[in-house]
All heavy atoms as a GROMACS GRO file, in nm:
protein
  521
    1MET      N    1  -0.645   3.965  -5.404
    1MET     CA    2  -0.651   3.902  -5.274
    1MET      C    3  -0.676   3.756  -5.295
    1MET      O    4  -0.768   3.726  -5.388
    1MET     CB    5  -0.765   3.960  -5.202
    1MET     CG    6  -0.787   3.898  -5.068
    1MET     SD    7  -0.932   3.960  -4.981
    1MET     CE    8  -0.870   4.112  -4.924
    2ALA      N    9  -0.633   3.675  -5.218
    2ALA     CA   10  -0.649   3.532  -5.244
    2ALA      C   11  -0.794   3.496  -5.185
    2ALA      O   12  -0.837   3.546  -5.097
    2ALA     CB   13  -0.550   3.454  -5.150
    3THR      N   14  -0.860   3.420  -5.262
    3THR     CA   15  -1.001   3.381  -5.232
    3THR      C   16  -1.008   3.308  -5.098
    3THR      O   17  -1.100   3.326  -5.018
    3THR     CB   18  -1.048   3.274  -5.331
    3THR    OG1   19  -1.034   3.341  -5.468
    3THR    CG2   20  -1.194   3.257  -5.318
    4GLN      N   21  -0.899   3.234  -5.061
    4GLN     CA   22  -0.911   3.156  -4.936
    4GLN      C   23  -0.911   3.250  -4.819
    4GLN      O   24  -0.977   3.219  -4.709
    4GLN     CB   25  -0.797   3.067  -4.922
    4GLN     CG   26  -0.792   2.945  -5.020
    4GLN     CD   27  -0.672   2.858  -5.013
    4GLN    OE1   28  -0.580   2.893  -4.937
    4GLN    NE2   29  -0.668   2.749  -5.084
    5SER      N   30  -0.851   3.365  -4.825
    5SER     CA   31  -0.856   3.461  -4.720
    5SER      C   32  -0.991   3.530  -4.688
    5SER      O   33  -1.005   3.585  -4.579
    5SER     CB   34  -0.747   3.570  -4.743
    5SER     OG   35  -0.793   3.646  -4.852
    6ILE      N   36  -1.080   3.516  -4.775
    6ILE     CA   37  -1.216   3.585  -4.758
    6ILE      C   38  -1.324   3.474  -4.739
    6ILE      O   39  -1.436   3.521  -4.702
    6ILE     CB   40  -1.246   3.681  -4.868
    6ILE    CG1   41  -1.265   3.608  -5.007
    6ILE    CG2   42  -1.152   3.792  -4.874
    6ILE    CD1   43  -1.316   3.690  -5.118
    7LEU      N   44  -1.302   3.348  -4.760
    7LEU     CA   45  -1.401   3.248  -4.742
    7LEU      C   46  -1.391   3.188  -4.604
    7LEU      O   47  -1.344   3.080  -4.597
    7LEU     CB   48  -1.397   3.147  -4.862
    7LEU     CG   49  -1.416   3.190  -4.994
    7LEU    CD1   50  -1.398   3.078  -5.097
    7LEU    CD2   51  -1.558   3.248  -5.018
    8LYS      N   52  -1.443   3.250  -4.506
    8LYS     CA   53  -1.429   3.208  -4.367
    8LYS      C   54  -1.565   3.207  -4.309
    8LYS      O   55  -1.652   3.291  -4.334
    8LYS     CB   56  -1.342   3.291  -4.291
    8LYS     CG   57  -1.190   3.305  -4.342
    8LYS     CD   58  -1.125   3.176  -4.322
    8LYS     CE   59  -0.985   3.189  -4.377
    8LYS     NZ   60  -0.914   3.063  -4.382
    9SER      N   61  -1.588   3.115  -4.210
    9SER     CA   62  -1.712   3.124  -4.128
    9SER      C   63  -1.695   3.227  -4.024
    9SER      O   64  -1.598   3.228  -3.944
    9SER     CB   65  -1.744   2.984  -4.071
    9SER     OG   66  -1.759   2.896  -4.177
   10VAL      N   67  -1.812   3.300  -4.004
   10VAL     CA   68  -1.807   3.405  -3.890
   10VAL      C   69  -1.922   3.381  -3.813
   10VAL      O   70  -2.035   3.374  -3.855
   10VAL     CB   71  -1.814   3.553  -3.956
   10VAL    CG1   72  -1.814   3.659  -3.843
   10VAL    CG2   73  -1.696   3.577  -4.048
   11ASN      N   74  -1.910   3.366  -3.681
   11ASN     CA   75  -2.017   3.339  -3.592
   11ASN      C   76  -2.030   3.470  -3.512
   11ASN      O   77  -1.936   3.522  -3.442
   11ASN     CB   78  -1.998   3.232  -3.497
   11ASN     CG   79  -1.988   3.098  -3.558
   11ASN    OD1   80  -2.062   3.067  -3.656
   11ASN    ND2   81  -1.896   3.014  -3.526
   12ILE      N   82  -2.152   3.532  -3.520
   12ILE     CA   83  -2.177   3.651  -3.448
   12ILE      C   84  -2.289   3.635  -3.345
   12ILE      O   85  -2.393   3.581  -3.367
   12ILE     CB   86  -2.227   3.762  -3.550
   12ILE    CG1   87  -2.137   3.778  -3.663
   12ILE    CG2   88  -2.252   3.900  -3.486
   12ILE    CD1   89  -2.183   3.858  -3.778
   13LYS      N   90  -2.259   3.684  -3.218
   13LYS     CA   91  -2.345   3.665  -3.110
   13LYS      C   92  -2.388   3.800  -3.063
   13LYS      O   93  -2.310   3.899  -3.049
   13LYS     CB   94  -2.283   3.595  -2.994
   13LYS     CG   95  -2.242   3.464  -3.028
   13LYS     CD   96  -2.162   3.382  -2.912
   13LYS     CE   97  -2.120   3.248  -2.956
   13LYS     NZ   98  -2.048   3.177  -2.842
   14GLY      N   99  -2.526   3.814  -3.063
   14GLY     CA  100  -2.590   3.938  -3.004
   14GLY      C  101  -2.612   4.048  -3.107
   14GLY      O  102  -2.547   4.052  -3.207
   15ARG      N  103  -2.703   4.144  -3.071
   15ARG     CA  104  -2.741   4.240  -3.163
   15ARG      C  105  -2.623   4.342  -3.180
   15ARG      O  106  -2.593   4.394  -3.297
   15ARG     CB  107  -2.859   4.317  -3.105
   15ARG     CG  108  -2.989   4.248  -3.111
   15ARG     CD  109  -3.102   4.336  -3.061
   15ARG     NE  110  -3.224   4.290  -3.086
   15ARG     CZ  111  -3.298   4.320  -3.184
   15ARG    NH1  112  -3.250   4.422  -3.265
   15ARG    NH2  113  -3.421   4.271  -3.215
   16LYS      N  114  -2.544   4.364  -3.082
   16LYS     CA  115  -2.428   4.459  -3.093
   16LYS      C  116  -2.324   4.400  -3.187
   16LYS      O  117  -2.267   4.485  -3.266
   16LYS     CB  118  -2.364   4.483  -2.957
   16LYS     CG  119  -2.256   4.589  -2.970
   16LYS     CD  120  -2.186   4.615  -2.837
   16LYS     CE  121  -2.079   4.714  -2.841
   16LYS     NZ  122  -2.001   4.725  -2.958
   17GLY      N  123  -2.298   4.279  -3.187
   17GLY     CA  124  -2.209   4.218  -3.283
   17GLY      C  125  -2.260   4.228  -3.423
   17GLY      O  126  -2.176   4.258  -3.519
   18VAL      N  127  -2.381   4.206  -3.452
   18VAL     CA  128  -2.444   4.211  -3.579
   18VAL      C  129  -2.424   4.357  -3.625
   18VAL      O  130  -2.384   4.394  -3.741
   18VAL     CB  131  -2.588   4.169  -3.576
   18VAL    CG1  132  -2.654   4.197  -3.718
   18VAL    CG2  133  -2.593   4.011  -3.544
   19ARG      N  134  -2.467   4.451  -3.542
   19ARG     CA  135  -2.469   4.589  -3.581
   19ARG      C  136  -2.320   4.642  -3.600
   19ARG      O  137  -2.295   4.708  -3.702
   19ARG     CB  138  -2.515   4.676  -3.459
   19ARG     CG  139  -2.543   4.824  -3.498
   19ARG     CD  140  -2.601   4.909  -3.383
   19ARG     NE  141  -2.709   4.830  -3.295
   19ARG     CZ  142  -2.683   4.817  -3.172
   19ARG    NH1  143  -2.574   4.852  -3.110
   19ARG    NH2  144  -2.777   4.743  -3.108
   20ASP      N  145  -2.223   4.596  -3.526
   20ASP     CA  146  -2.086   4.630  -3.548
   20ASP      C  147  -2.032   4.585  -3.685
   20ASP      O  148  -1.968   4.653  -3.761
   20ASP     CB  149  -1.997   4.589  -3.448
   20ASP     CG  150  -2.013   4.658  -3.303
   20ASP    OD1  151  -2.078   4.762  -3.310
   20ASP    OD2  152  -1.968   4.607  -3.211
   21LEU      N  153  -2.076   4.461  -3.716
   21LEU     CA  154  -2.032   4.392  -3.847
   21LEU      C  155  -2.094   4.479  -3.970
   21LEU      O  156  -2.019   4.502  -4.061
   21LEU     CB  157  -2.078   4.254  -3.850
   21LEU     CG  158  -2.037   4.178  -3.981
   21LEU    CD1  159  -1.889   4.180  -4.009
   21LEU    CD2  160  -2.096   4.040  -3.984
   22VAL      N  161  -2.214   4.503  -3.954
   22VAL     CA  162  -2.290   4.577  -4.062
   22VAL      C  163  -2.226   4.715  -4.079
   22VAL      O  164  -2.198   4.753  -4.192
   22VAL     CB  165  -2.443   4.587  -4.042
   22VAL    CG1  166  -2.505   4.678  -4.140
   22VAL    CG2  167  -2.505   4.438  -4.040
   23ASN      N  168  -2.205   4.772  -3.977
   23ASN     CA  169  -2.136   4.919  -3.979
   23ASN      C  170  -1.998   4.902  -4.045
   23ASN      O  171  -1.960   4.986  -4.120
   23ASN     CB  172  -2.129   4.980  -3.837
   23ASN     CG  173  -2.264   5.035  -3.792
   23ASN    OD1  174  -2.354   5.048  -3.867
   23ASN    ND2  175  -2.277   5.040  -3.661
   24ALA      N  176  -1.920   4.806  -4.005
   24ALA     CA  177  -1.791   4.791  -4.069
   24ALA      C  178  -1.786   4.754  -4.212
   24ALA      O  179  -1.709   4.810  -4.292
   24ALA     CB  180  -1.712   4.679  -3.985
   25LEU      N  181  -1.892   4.683  -4.253
   25LEU     CA  182  -1.909   4.639  -4.398
   25LEU      C  183  -1.944   4.769  -4.468
   25LEU      O  184  -1.898   4.796  -4.570
   25LEU     CB  185  -2.007   4.528  -4.412
   25LEU     CG  186  -1.961   4.395  -4.364
   25LEU    CD1  187  -2.075   4.292  -4.379
   25LEU    CD2  188  -1.841   4.345  -4.452
   26GLU      N  189  -2.037   4.842  -4.414
   26GLU     CA  190  -2.080   4.974  -4.488
   26GLU      C  191  -1.969   5.068  -4.488
   26GLU      O  192  -1.947   5.139  -4.597
   26GLU     CB  193  -2.205   5.032  -4.404
   26GLU     CG  194  -2.324   4.950  -4.426
   26GLU     CD  195  -2.449   5.000  -4.348
   26GLU    OE1  196  -2.418   5.080  -4.260
   26GLU    OE2  197  -2.560   4.956  -4.361
   27GLN      N  198  -1.881   5.075  -4.382
   27GLN     CA  199  -1.776   5.175  -4.395
   27GLN      C  200  -1.669   5.136  -4.492
   27GLN      O  201  -1.613   5.216  -4.570
   27GLN     CB  202  -1.708   5.184  -4.254
   27GLN     CG  203  -1.793   5.264  -4.153
   27GLN     CD  204  -1.809   5.414  -4.201
   27GLN    OE1  205  -1.718   5.481  -4.248
   27GLN    NE2  206  -1.929   5.447  -4.185
   28SER      N  207  -1.651   5.004  -4.505
   28SER     CA  208  -1.548   4.950  -4.594
   28SER      C  209  -1.591   4.974  -4.732
   28SER      O  210  -1.511   4.994  -4.827
   28SER     CB  211  -1.519   4.797  -4.584
   28SER     OG  212  -1.629   4.724  -4.613
   29GLU      N  213  -1.727   4.972  -4.764
   29GLU     CA  214  -1.779   5.001  -4.895
   29GLU      C  215  -1.751   5.152  -4.941
   29GLU      O  216  -1.728   5.177  -5.056
   29GLU     CB  217  -1.925   4.961  -4.902
   29GLU     CG  218  -1.980   4.980  -5.036
   29GLU     CD  219  -2.134   4.936  -5.041
   29GLU    OE1  220  -2.203   4.946  -4.945
   29GLU    OE2  221  -2.173   4.883  -5.148
   30LYS      N  222  -1.771   5.234  -4.839
   30LYS     CA  223  -1.753   5.384  -4.862
   30LYS      C  224  -1.612   5.415  -4.881
   30LYS      O  225  -1.576   5.498  -4.961
   30LYS     CB  226  -1.813   5.461  -4.738
   30LYS     CG  227  -1.958   5.451  -4.729
   30LYS     CD  228  -2.006   5.526  -4.603
   30LYS     CE  229  -2.164   5.508  -4.585
   30LYS     NZ  230  -2.198   5.555  -4.459
   31ASN      N  231  -1.520   5.355  -4.797
   31ASN     CA  232  -1.374   5.393  -4.808
   31ASN      C  233  -1.305   5.278  -4.886
   31ASN      O  234  -1.237   5.191  -4.825
   31ASN     CB  235  -1.324   5.398  -4.662
   31ASN     CG  236  -1.397   5.503  -4.585
   31ASN    OD1  237  -1.439   5.605  -4.635
   31ASN    ND2  238  -1.425   5.470  -4.452
   32ARG      N  239  -1.314   5.288  -5.018
   32ARG     CA  240  -1.252   5.171  -5.104
   32ARG      C  241  -1.101   5.179  -5.101
   32ARG      O  242  -1.038   5.096  -5.147
   32ARG     CB  243  -1.305   5.199  -5.238
   32ARG     CG  244  -1.445   5.152  -5.247
   32ARG     CD  245  -1.451   4.999  -5.244
   32ARG     NE  246  -1.597   4.956  -5.257
   32ARG     CZ  247  -1.621   4.832  -5.293
   32ARG    NH1  248  -1.535   4.766  -5.350
   32ARG    NH2  249  -1.750   4.800  -5.294
   33GLY      N  250  -1.035   5.291  -5.060
   33GLY     CA  251  -0.898   5.292  -5.073
   33GLY      C  252  -0.846   5.364  -5.202
   33GLY      O  253  -0.928   5.406  -5.283
   34LYS      N  254  -0.722   5.371  -5.218
   34LYS     CA  255  -0.657   5.431  -5.328
   34LYS      C  256  -0.625   5.335  -5.448
   34LYS      O  257  -0.589   5.228  -5.418
   34LYS     CB  258  -0.526   5.510  -5.292
   34LYS     CG  259  -0.543   5.614  -5.195
   34LYS     CD  260  -0.408   5.684  -5.161
   34LYS     CE  261  -0.385   5.704  -5.013
   34LYS     NZ  262  -0.254   5.746  -4.984
   35GLU      N  263  -0.620   5.382  -5.564
   35GLU     CA  264  -0.581   5.308  -5.675
   35GLU      C  265  -0.427   5.301  -5.669
   35GLU      O  266  -0.361   5.408  -5.641
   35GLU     CB  267  -0.623   5.383  -5.812
   35GLU     CG  268  -0.580   5.302  -5.936
   35GLU     CD  269  -0.669   5.174  -5.950
   35GLU    OE1  270  -0.784   5.174  -5.902
   35GLU    OE2  271  -0.617   5.083  -6.009
   36VAL      N  272  -0.368   5.191  -5.695
   36VAL     CA  273  -0.224   5.175  -5.683
   36VAL      C  274  -0.164   5.134  -5.817
   36VAL      O  275  -0.218   5.043  -5.888
   36VAL     CB  276  -0.186   5.074  -5.581
   36VAL    CG1  277  -0.040   5.034  -5.575
   36VAL    CG2  278  -0.237   5.113  -5.440
   37THR      N  279  -0.048   5.205  -5.851
   37THR     CA  280   0.021   5.162  -5.982
   37THR      C  281   0.150   5.096  -5.932
   37THR      O  282   0.222   5.170  -5.865
   37THR     CB  283   0.035   5.281  -6.070
   37THR    OG1  284  -0.087   5.329  -6.103
   37THR    CG2  285   0.101   5.234  -6.191
   38MET      N  286   0.173   4.980  -5.978
   38MET     CA  287   0.312   4.920  -5.943
   38MET      C  288   0.425   4.971  -6.024
   38MET      O  289   0.422   5.000  -6.138
   38MET     CB  290   0.311   4.769  -5.966
   38MET     CG  291   0.191   4.698  -5.881
   38MET     SD  292   0.228   4.696  -5.714
   38MET     CE  293   0.096   4.602  -5.648
   39SER      N  294   0.526   5.005  -5.949
   39SER     CA  295   0.640   5.060  -6.025
   39SER      C  296   0.742   4.961  -6.059
   39SER      O  297   0.838   4.992  -6.132
   39SER     CB  298   0.715   5.169  -5.925
   39SER     OG  299   0.764   5.090  -5.809
   40ARG      N  300   0.720   4.842  -6.016
   40ARG     CA  301   0.814   4.724  -6.060
   40ARG      C  302   0.720   4.607  -6.100
   40ARG      O  303   0.596   4.604  -6.068
   40ARG     CB  304   0.888   4.677  -5.936
   40ARG     CG  305   0.981   4.776  -5.892
   40ARG     CD  306   1.064   4.734  -5.782
   40ARG     NE  307   1.153   4.836  -5.721
   40ARG     CZ  308   1.216   4.832  -5.610
   40ARG    NH1  309   1.200   4.725  -5.534
   40ARG    NH2  310   1.299   4.931  -5.588
   41THR      N  311   0.784   4.512  -6.186
   41THR     CA  312   0.710   4.403  -6.229
   41THR      C  313   0.662   4.310  -6.112
   41THR      O  314   0.753   4.289  -6.018
   41THR     CB  315   0.797   4.327  -6.337
   41THR    OG1  316   0.836   4.411  -6.433
   41THR    CG2  317   0.717   4.197  -6.386
   42VAL      N  318   0.548   4.274  -6.100
   42VAL     CA  319   0.493   4.182  -5.999
   42VAL      C  320   0.460   4.064  -6.052
   42VAL      O  321   0.385   4.039  -6.160
   42VAL     CB  322   0.380   4.257  -5.927
   42VAL    CG1  323   0.330   4.157  -5.818
   42VAL    CG2  324   0.427   4.387  -5.871
   43TYR      N  325   0.498   3.938  -5.990
   43TYR     CA  326   0.451   3.809  -6.031
   43TYR      C  327   0.435   3.715  -5.914
   43TYR      O  328   0.490   3.748  -5.812
   43TYR     CB  329   0.549   3.750  -6.130
   43TYR     CG  330   0.686   3.726  -6.080
   43TYR    CD1  331   0.720   3.609  -6.030
   43TYR    CD2  332   0.788   3.824  -6.086
   43TYR    CE1  333   0.852   3.584  -5.979
   43TYR    CE2  334   0.912   3.808  -6.037
   43TYR     CZ  335   0.944   3.698  -5.979
   43TYR     OH  336   1.076   3.674  -5.931
   44GLU      N  337   0.351   3.620  -5.922
   44GLU     CA  338   0.316   3.526  -5.816
   44GLU      C  339   0.421   3.395  -5.830
   44GLU      O  340   0.436   3.340  -5.936
   44GLU     CB  341   0.173   3.478  -5.835
   44GLU     CG  342   0.139   3.393  -5.719
   44GLU     CD  343  -0.016   3.358  -5.729
   44GLU    OE1  344  -0.090   3.423  -5.813
   44GLU    OE2  345  -0.067   3.282  -5.647
   45VAL      N  346   0.472   3.373  -5.714
   45VAL     CA  347   0.563   3.261  -5.710
   45VAL      C  348   0.476   3.134  -5.660
   45VAL      O  349   0.423   3.147  -5.549
   45VAL     CB  350   0.677   3.275  -5.617
   45VAL    CG1  351   0.775   3.159  -5.610
   45VAL    CG2  352   0.753   3.403  -5.647
   46LYS      N  353   0.466   3.033  -5.744
   46LYS     CA  354   0.371   2.917  -5.699
   46LYS      C  355   0.459   2.787  -5.694
   46LYS      O  356   0.560   2.778  -5.773
   46LYS     CB  357   0.269   2.894  -5.804
   46LYS     CG  358   0.171   3.007  -5.802
   46LYS     CD  359   0.058   2.968  -5.898
   46LYS     CE  360  -0.051   3.070  -5.899
   46LYS     NZ  361  -0.164   3.040  -5.991
   47GLY      N  362   0.431   2.700  -5.604
   47GLY     CA  363   0.501   2.568  -5.611
   47GLY      C  364   0.616   2.575  -5.515
   47GLY      O  365   0.684   2.675  -5.493
   48LYS      N  366   0.634   2.473  -5.454
   48LYS     CA  367   0.746   2.451  -5.342
   48LYS      C  368   0.880   2.476  -5.401
   48LYS      O  369   0.962   2.555  -5.338
   48LYS     CB  370   0.736   2.298  -5.281
   48LYS     CG  371   0.825   2.288  -5.162
   48LYS     CD  372   0.798   2.145  -5.106
   48LYS     CE  373   0.879   2.118  -4.983
   48LYS     NZ  374   0.848   1.983  -4.927
   49GLU      N  375   0.911   2.427  -5.520
   49GLU     CA  376   1.052   2.448  -5.576
   49GLU      C  377   1.066   2.587  -5.620
   49GLU      O  378   1.182   2.643  -5.591
   49GLU     CB  379   1.062   2.341  -5.688
   49GLU     CG  380   1.081   2.205  -5.649
   49GLU     CD  381   1.191   2.180  -5.553
   49GLU    OE1  382   1.304   2.225  -5.565
   49GLU    OE2  383   1.167   2.103  -5.444
   50ALA      N  384   0.969   2.653  -5.672
   50ALA     CA  385   0.976   2.782  -5.712
   50ALA      C  386   0.999   2.882  -5.598
   50ALA      O  387   1.083   2.978  -5.604
   50ALA     CB  388   0.853   2.833  -5.789
   51ILE      N  389   0.938   2.856  -5.487
   51ILE     CA  390   0.943   2.930  -5.363
   51ILE      C  391   1.082   2.904  -5.309
   51ILE      O  392   1.160   3.012  -5.264
   51ILE     CB  393   0.837   2.894  -5.256
   51ILE    CG1  394   0.701   2.942  -5.313
   51ILE    CG2  395   0.865   2.950  -5.122
   51ILE    CD1  396   0.585   2.886  -5.223
   52LYS      N  397   1.132   2.784  -5.306
   52LYS     CA  398   1.274   2.760  -5.253
   52LYS      C  399   1.373   2.839  -5.349
   52LYS      O  400   1.460   2.902  -5.292
   52LYS     CB  401   1.304   2.613  -5.256
   52LYS     CG  402   1.246   2.536  -5.155
   52LYS     CD  403   1.289   2.386  -5.166
   52LYS     CE  404   1.236   2.308  -5.043
   52LYS     NZ  405   1.281   2.166  -5.052
   53ASP      N  406   1.356   2.828  -5.479
   53ASP     CA  407   1.444   2.904  -5.570
   53ASP      C  408   1.436   3.064  -5.543
   53ASP      O  409   1.536   3.118  -5.544
   53ASP     CB  410   1.413   2.881  -5.714
   53ASP     CG  411   1.437   2.747  -5.759
   53ASP    OD1  412   1.521   2.662  -5.684
   53ASP    OD2  413   1.391   2.697  -5.854
   54PHE      N  414   1.321   3.104  -5.508
   54PHE     CA  415   1.310   3.255  -5.487
   54PHE      C  416   1.378   3.291  -5.358
   54PHE      O  417   1.442   3.396  -5.364
   54PHE     CB  418   1.157   3.292  -5.474
   54PHE     CG  419   1.127   3.426  -5.444
   54PHE    CD1  420   1.127   3.518  -5.539
   54PHE    CD2  421   1.110   3.473  -5.309
   54PHE    CE1  422   1.112   3.646  -5.519
   54PHE    CE2  423   1.076   3.609  -5.278
   54PHE     CZ  424   1.082   3.692  -5.385
   55PHE      N  425   1.378   3.221  -5.260
   55PHE     CA  426   1.433   3.257  -5.134
   55PHE      C  427   1.581   3.209  -5.122
   55PHE      O  428   1.658   3.239  -5.022
   55PHE     CB  429   1.359   3.197  -5.013
   55PHE     CG  430   1.233   3.273  -4.979
   55PHE    CD1  431   1.110   3.216  -5.020
   55PHE    CD2  432   1.240   3.402  -4.927
   55PHE    CE1  433   0.995   3.293  -4.990
   55PHE    CE2  434   1.124   3.468  -4.907
   55PHE     CZ  435   1.002   3.420  -4.927
   56ASN      N  436   1.628   3.137  -5.216
   56ASN     CA  437   1.765   3.080  -5.215
   56ASN      C  438   1.860   3.193  -5.207
   56ASN      O  439   1.857   3.286  -5.296
   56ASN     CB  440   1.792   2.987  -5.334
   56ASN     CG  441   1.925   2.930  -5.329
   56ASN    OD1  442   1.978   2.910  -5.223
   56ASN    ND2  443   1.978   2.887  -5.440
   57GLY      N  444   1.952   3.198  -5.113
   57GLY     CA  445   2.058   3.303  -5.106
   57GLY      C  446   2.003   3.429  -5.028
   57GLY      O  447   2.085   3.526  -5.014
   58HIS      N  448   1.880   3.429  -4.984
   58HIS     CA  449   1.831   3.542  -4.908
   58HIS      C  450   1.837   3.520  -4.747
   58HIS      O  451   1.857   3.410  -4.716
   58HIS     CB  452   1.681   3.580  -4.952
   58HIS     CG  453   1.670   3.637  -5.091
   58HIS    ND1  454   1.673   3.550  -5.203
   58HIS    CD2  455   1.650   3.760  -5.133
   58HIS    CE1  456   1.666   3.634  -5.310
   58HIS    NE2  457   1.642   3.746  -5.266
   59ALA      N  458   1.800   3.627  -4.677
   59ALA     CA  459   1.805   3.615  -4.537
   59ALA      C  460   1.703   3.514  -4.483
   59ALA      O  461   1.713   3.459  -4.375
   59ALA     CB  462   1.789   3.749  -4.476
   60PHE      N  463   1.593   3.481  -4.570
   60PHE     CA  464   1.484   3.398  -4.526
   60PHE      C  465   1.526   3.253  -4.554
   60PHE      O  466   1.436   3.168  -4.514
   60PHE     CB  467   1.369   3.437  -4.618
   60PHE     CG  468   1.326   3.582  -4.595
   60PHE    CD1  469   1.337   3.664  -4.704
   60PHE    CD2  470   1.276   3.626  -4.477
   60PHE    CE1  471   1.311   3.792  -4.700
   60PHE    CE2  472   1.241   3.760  -4.470
   60PHE     CZ  473   1.246   3.845  -4.577
   61LYS      N  474   1.635   3.210  -4.599
   61LYS     CA  475   1.679   3.082  -4.642
   61LYS      C  476   1.650   2.993  -4.523
   61LYS      O  477   1.591   2.878  -4.552
   61LYS     CB  478   1.810   3.082  -4.687
   61LYS     CG  479   1.852   2.947  -4.739
   61LYS     CD  480   1.999   2.953  -4.799
   61LYS     CE  481   2.033   2.824  -4.853
   61LYS     NZ  482   2.172   2.815  -4.905
   62GLY      N  483   1.677   3.021  -4.401
   62GLY     CA  484   1.670   2.936  -4.282
   62GLY      C  485   1.525   2.898  -4.247
   62GLY      O  486   1.493   2.812  -4.175
   63LEU      N  487   1.426   2.974  -4.302
   63LEU     CA  488   1.291   2.960  -4.261
   63LEU      C  489   1.222   2.852  -4.345
   63LEU      O  490   1.114   2.796  -4.307
   63LEU     CB  491   1.213   3.086  -4.289
   63LEU     CG  492   1.250   3.208  -4.203
   63LEU    CD1  493   1.178   3.339  -4.244
   63LEU    CD2  494   1.233   3.192  -4.057
   64LEU      N  495   1.283   2.811  -4.454
   64LEU     CA  496   1.217   2.712  -4.541
   64LEU      C  497   1.250   2.569  -4.480
   64LEU      O  498   1.360   2.538  -4.454
   64LEU     CB  499   1.263   2.717  -4.677
   64LEU     CG  500   1.227   2.845  -4.754
   64LEU    CD1  501   1.290   2.851  -4.890
   64LEU    CD2  502   1.077   2.852  -4.772
   65HIS      N  503   1.154   2.484  -4.484
   65HIS     CA  504   1.167   2.344  -4.432
   65HIS      C  505   1.202   2.262  -4.549
   65HIS      O  506   1.145   2.265  -4.654
   65HIS     CB  507   1.041   2.294  -4.353
   65HIS     CG  508   0.998   2.377  -4.249
   65HIS    ND1  509   1.069   2.374  -4.129
   65HIS    CD2  510   0.898   2.462  -4.228
   65HIS    CE1  511   1.014   2.456  -4.041
   65HIS    NE2  512   0.907   2.507  -4.113
   66GLU      N  513   1.312   2.182  -4.534
   66GLU     CA  514   1.356   2.090  -4.641
   66GLU      C  515   1.281   1.954  -4.628
   66GLU      O  516   1.237   1.912  -4.526
   66GLU     CB  517   1.500   2.068  -4.627
   66GLU     CG  518   1.581   2.210  -4.621
   66GLU     CD  519   1.641   2.248  -4.753
   66GLU    OE1  520   1.633   2.163  -4.850
   66GLU    OE2  521   1.686   2.360  -4.751
   0.00000   0.00000   0.00000
């Protein structure tokens, strides 16, 4: 998971909000999820040019800004 996605400020108002957050965190600790084994090679595409190259010729081509 990207670090940026978990480093966010959270403002909680009221006792119910605090209780709900604590309960959610406790539940997430108990339900860790399943172990996953990748069936294909996985790699991270970094940099503007590498991303353009990756999407070149795909249906997503029109989504990239030049």
